[in-house]
N, C-alpha and C positions, 0 to 999 in steps of 0.2 A: 539138679535137677530133680524135679520128682518124677515117680512113676508116671502120672498123668499126663505131666509134660512131653515125656518120650513118648506115648502113645499116641500123641494130638495129630501127629500126620496122616491123613488118608484115612480116619476113624470119624464116624459118625453117632459112634454109640457113647454110654454114661463108663467113665473109667470102672475099671476095679474091678472084683470077682465078686457072684452072687456071695451073699450071706449064707453062712457054711459052709463054702467053697475054699478049696485049699488055693492060696497062691498058685499061678502057674500053668492051674487046669482049666479046661474048659468043662462048664456047669450043662450036664445032660439036659436035653429037653424036658420039660416038665409042662404040666397043666396050666400053671399060673406061678412062675415065679417072681419074687417080688420085684424083679429087675428086668423082667423079660415082658415081651410084649401085653400089654394090660389087655383083658377081651373088651371093656367096652371103650377102648382107648377114640375110636370115629365119634361116638357117640358126644364123649365128651369132650372131643374139639369141636365138634360144634355150640357148646356152652362156652367151653373158653372163647369162641371166637365171637360170640356176643357180647361178652365182656371188654374183649380189646374193641370192638366195634364202637362200643358205649364211650371209652376210655376215649378213642382218637375222634368220635365225633363231637367231642366235649370241647374238645381245642380247637375247633373251627365254628361249630353250629350259633356259639354266644356271640360270633364278631357279625352273625348278620341278626341277631336281636337287639346288639347294644343301643343300634340308635334309637331305636320304641321304646327301650328301656329307660335310659339316658333322659325321654322326655317324659314318663309315667311317674319316674321319682326325681325327679328336677336333681339330676347330675350335671356338676358342670363339668366342661370341655377338658379342663386339667384332672379331674379326679376319675373319668371316663376310663383311662388305660388301665386303673385299678382291677376292673372287673376283671378284663383276662391275666394281670399279672399274677391276683393273690390266689390263682388257681396255679401259673406254671411256676412261682416262686415256692410255695410247699409243696408240687410236686417233685421237681426236681430236683429241689435239692434234700428231699427225703427218702427220697429212692434205694439211697444204699442200704439205708438203715429198715427200709420196707424190706428189702431183698436177704436182709440178714436176719430180719424176723418171722418171714415167712422158713427161711431154712433152719432155724433153731425149734419155732412153734409146729409146721408144720405145714405145708405146702396148698393142701384143703381146706383146713383150717382158715389158712390167712386168706386165700380164694374166697371165702364165703362171708367171713368180716369183712373183706374190703367190698365186696357186691352190697351189702346191707348197710352199711358206714354211707358208701358213696350216692345209694339209692334215697336213703334217709338227708343228706345231706344237700340235694339236686329238690327234692318236695321242698326244705326249707328255702332254700334260694328260688324257685319258683312263687312263693308265698312272700316273700320280703316286700317289706314296705316301707323299707328307708333303705338309703346306698349303704350304711355299716351291716345290717343286715346281710346283705348282698354279698359284702365282699367276706365275711363270716361264713357264708353257707359256699364261697366259691372257695375258700382257704381249704374247709372241712372236704369240699372235693378233692381237693390236691393232696389233703393229706392221705384219707382214702385211696386214692389211686395211686398213690408209693406204694401204699401193700396191695393193691388188687394186681398191678401189671406184672411186677417180677414174679409173682406166687404165678399166673397164669402163662407165661412162657416156659418158666420152670418144670411146672407139668407137663407142659410139652414136651420136654429135654427128656423127662424121663420116664414117659409113656410109648416115645416112638423112639425106636431103637435101631428098626433095620432101615437101610440104607434108603429104598425106593420109597418106601412109606414115611419118612420122616423127612424126602424130599416134599412129597404133596402134602405134608400138613404143614410143613414152615413154608410152604409157596403157600397156601390157604392164607397162614397168619399175616405173613408179608404183604399179602396182597391185601389185606385188612387195614395193616400197619401203614402202609402206601396209600391206601385209595381212600380209605375213612372220611378222610379231612376235607376230600370232594365231595362225598356223600355229604358231610357237615353243612357243607354247604347249601345242596338242594334241599334239605330236609328243614333246613333253619327258614330259608326262604319260604319254603310251601308254611310251618307253620304261621311263623309270622305275618304273614299277608292273609291267610282266610281264619288261623287262630287266634294267637296273642304269643308275645316275644316270651312270658311264663313257661308254654308249652317245649319253648326250648330245653328248658332243664324240667319238667315235669316227664319228659319221653323217657327218661333214665329210668324211671321208677317201675316201668312196666318190664324194659329191658333186663334191667336188674334180679326182679323177681321172677321172671322167667330165666334165668341165666343160676339163680339160685337152685332150682330142680336139677342141674347138673351135679349137686352134689354127691348121690348115690351111684354115678357116674365115672369117677374122678376116685386115682388111687387110693387105699389107707393111708393115712401119714404113719410115716415113721421118723423116729427123733434122728437126726444126720450129725447133732453134734457131740454124744455123745454126753449124757451124767445132765448137771445142772446146767441151762442155759447162762451163758455169759456175754455181756454183751460191753463192747468197746466204747465206754460212756465217754470218752477223750478223744477218741477219733469221731465220733456221732456227731459232738460238737463242733470239731471242726471242720467237718465235712459240710456240715449245715451251715455254720455261718460262714466258711468259705463261698460254698455254690450262691448263695444267697446273694452275697457281695457283688460277685460277680454278675448273674443275672438282672438284679437291681441296678447295677452301674449299666448293662447294657439298656435297661430299659430307659434310665432316665437321660441315656445318651441322645433317645430321639428328640428329648424336648431339649436338654443345656447344650449339646455337641458332644464331639470327646474329647475337645481340650479342657472342658471346664474342669475346675477344681475338685469339685464334688465326683464326678466321672471317674475322673482319675485317680483321687483317693478309695474308691470304693473298686476299683479293678486293681489298684496295689497292693489295700488288704483281703483282698479276696484271692488274690495269686497267694500272698505271703499265708494266708491260713492253708489254703491247699499244700502250701511245698511244708510248712510244718506238719501236716496232714500225714505226707509221704512218710517222714522223718518219723515220726511216732507209729506208722505201722508198722514199719521195717524192726522196732524193737519188740512192741507188744505180742505177749501168748496169741490171743486171739482176735485178731486185727478184725474189725469191721471191713475192710479189701484188702484178702491179700495179694501181694502186689504179684503173685506168680498168675493170676488169676486176666492183669491185663497187660503183663509183658511176654507173653504166648504172642506171636508173630501173629498167628491164623486171628484169636480173639483183639487181639490189638487194633489189627487191620477190619474186622467189622466193626468193633467201636467207631472207630475214625471215619470207616463207610458210609456210615449212618449217621455220624454229624456233622459232616459235609454236605451228606446229600441233600439233607433237612434245608441247608443254604438253598437250593435250586427249588425246593418244593416249596418252601414258603416265600420264597420271592415270587411265585405261580400265584398262590391264595392271594397275597396282599396285593400285588400290583397292579394283577388281572382283575380282580374284585371293584377296586379302584378304578381300572380304566372302564371297565363296562356300564359300571355304575354312573362315574361321574363324567367319564370324557364322552361313551356312549348313550349313556342316559337309558340304560338297562335296568327294567325291575330288580327286585329281590329276586323272584322265582324264577325270571329268564335268567338273570345272572347265575342261579343256583344250577339251573337245565345246563348253560351255556358248558360247565365244569361237568358234565358228564363224560365226554369224549377222556378228560382226563383220568377216571376211573376207569374207562373198557380202555387205557391205556393200561395202566397199573394190572389190572387184570389180563390183559395178553404175555405180560412181560413175565409177572410172575407164574400166573397157573397155566399160561399156554407153553410160555419157553424154558421159564428155571427150574419150573419142575420135572420137566424132562429131561435137561442138562444135570443138574446138582449130584445126582449118582452117576453122572459120568466125565466130569470135566472137574479142573481145579477150579476153587471159589474163584479166584481173582479173572479167572477164565470169562464168567457172567459179569462181575462188582464192575473192575475197569472199564469193559466195555458199557456197560449198562450207566455209570457216572457221563461216559463220553456221547452218549445218548441223550441224556437229558442236558449235558451243554450243550448240545447241537439245538433242544428245543428251546433255551433259553435265548442261544442267540438268533433263534430265528424272529424272536420278538423285540430286536435293536431296531429294528428298521420301522417300528409299528409308528402310523401317524393316526390324528383322528379322527381322519374320512377312512381308515382300513378296513378293508372289509372281514368278517367274521372266521368268513369259510378259509379265508387265504392268509391270514395276518396269524390270528388265534388257533384255527383247527389240528394243523399241522403239530403246531407248537407244543398246546396239549398233548397228543398222542405219542410225540417223540420225547416229552418229558415224562409220561406216565409208564410208558414202555423201561424206558431206562427205571424211573424208579422199581418199577414190579423185577427188574434183573437185578438191582441191589439189594432192597431189601428182602426177600428170600433168601438169600442165600449169606445174609448178614445176620437173620434172627438166626439162621440154622448154625451159624458157626459162630454164635456169640456165646452159647455154653458146650461150644465143644471139647469134648477132652478134658474138662473141669471135673474136680473132685466132687464127689455125691454133694459131700456138704457145702461144696460152694456152689453149687445152681442155682439158687436165690440168687446170690450176689451177682453172680455173671450174668445174669438177666437182667438186675436191675440195676448194673452197669453201660449195658445198651440202651437201656429207654433213659439214662441219664446222657449220654452222648445224644439222644435223639433229642432233649428238652434242653439242652444246652445249646447244641448246635443252631436250633430254630432257635432257640431267644437271641443266641449273639448274632447270628446271620441277619435275623429281621431286624434288628437297632442298628447295625454297619449297613446293611441293603437302604433301608428309610431315610437313611442320613444323609446317604450319597441322593438318594433322589430328589430328598426336600432342599441340598444342598442348590444342586444344577435347576430345578424349579423357581427358587429363589433368585439367581442369577439371571435364569431368561425374563422373569417380571421385572427386571432393575433395570434391563436391557430394552426393554421393549414395553413401550409407555403410548396411550393409557392402557390400563390393565384390564381390555373387554373380554367379552366372556369366550369369544374364538382364542385369545391369546394365553387365558387362562387355563383352557383346553389343552392349547398347545405346549404351553410350559410345564402342565403336569404330565403329558407325554415324554416331553423329553428328559425329565428326571428318572420314570418309571425305565427309558430306552438305556441311560446311564447305572442304573442299578442291575439290568440285564446285562450288562456287558460285562462287570462285575461277579454277576454270579455265574457265567458262564467261563470265567475263568478262575474261580475257584474250583469249579468242578472239574475242568482240565486237569489243574494242578492234583486236584483230590487225585482222577483217575492213574493220574503219574506215581504218587505217593505211594496208596493202596496196592497198585500193581509191582511195584518192589516189592513192598513190606511182607503180604500175603503169600506165602512161597508155600502155604502148606498143597504138595499134591494131588492131583485125580483119586475119588476113593478104590482102593483096591480092588483087582475084579474076583480074584480069591476071596477076598471078605464076604463081596455081594453075594459071591455062588455059594459060601456057606452059612449068610444070612437066608437065601431062600431056600435049603433044604434041610434049614435047624433055625427056622424063626426066633424062637425062644431063648436063643443063647444070648445072656447078656453083654456081651461084647463082638464088637465085630472087628476083624484082619489082625 
């Protein structure tokens, strides 16, 4: 077991001594040590939060714009899913590679390149004249997001080393990660209804340009890999192809069903490629994903919590959007506004509760209850009917799921980079975002298949298919999907609670941090 792995329990800081310090000694406080508290860290958090918000917004904002874009560009019903999938495929499959690039070339450099590239791809998508141009732009967005997301999270990890400050910073970051999607639905509805669907892409440009000004507030890049950068090309090819096969197979399951030969073949190929990837990573000298990063119980628990939590979050976004617009006949703007309580719950859970408790309790004391709260919120939606009121049927569920997601995401984002070696910070950050994307993709496909199957069975049993019957059929499908989502979240709480065994942060460590905030490590 590595030194960093032995140190992983109860510490919030980057492992290893400061450059030039002897191992086993405590660095004396200085005005600005490289691994200590960065003097402009709170200003940097503002710009990093803007970048994270842009990435999360783009996952949901295009959903609201899609019907209008489909009409303007004459996109067929069979091809419209690729507007979403082109982004998630590129993003989810390239995250590990993007994290490793950030580690080798510098996190600040990768952050700015990712911002500028994402802005350019968004402008290209907004100006799209046909489906091919739009899909190319969405794929490019995913490529640059895969570079931007891990660099943003790893910058937080190296700037915030004191326990209480780190808890606050990651509480903000976790709130954005969990609540930004709901905000995207609101913004997407407003932009689509009052401007044009293209502004759902153009809106990224001013956000990215503003975030680029954070360059001077971020810590100066230092090479962590040592010497000339060497990339694990076989690992990159195996990881990308394996993740693409899994995500593509899950996306195709929505149309073809989980039992189709193509879906099963893609999933089997993806699992096989990822198994070979693990074998290769155990043997190469400079692996794309050092297995020590994911085999640590705390970090592994954080990745698992994020991946499974996304099942509940995506269930809320997908099925409540259809329920409110199709069953309840809400407009796009009203639907977006109806999701605001979900964002409020996230802010309360991450900023109001998790931030205060992170330095005081073990991570599973927040993550496991958070998953159970989210499960309760999903279960609240099971008895929904077409005539259910928003206040009694939807609002309480949004608050519960939002609160639960806030309790999950803040500590999970914090501990995702917990105790890693400095050269592994980017890849650890990429791993948690990969879990988020893959978990969301698989969860969406799984739950959508359950809902569609139930709806189809209900329509077959109730003839003729009047509008009232159709609304009831959709609601029955959503109900079964919420049953599955709640069960998955309960199981996730049990597994993560048993796996994530890191103790509460040491009081002695926090005391030393308060007395000596510039020290490079705690505990």
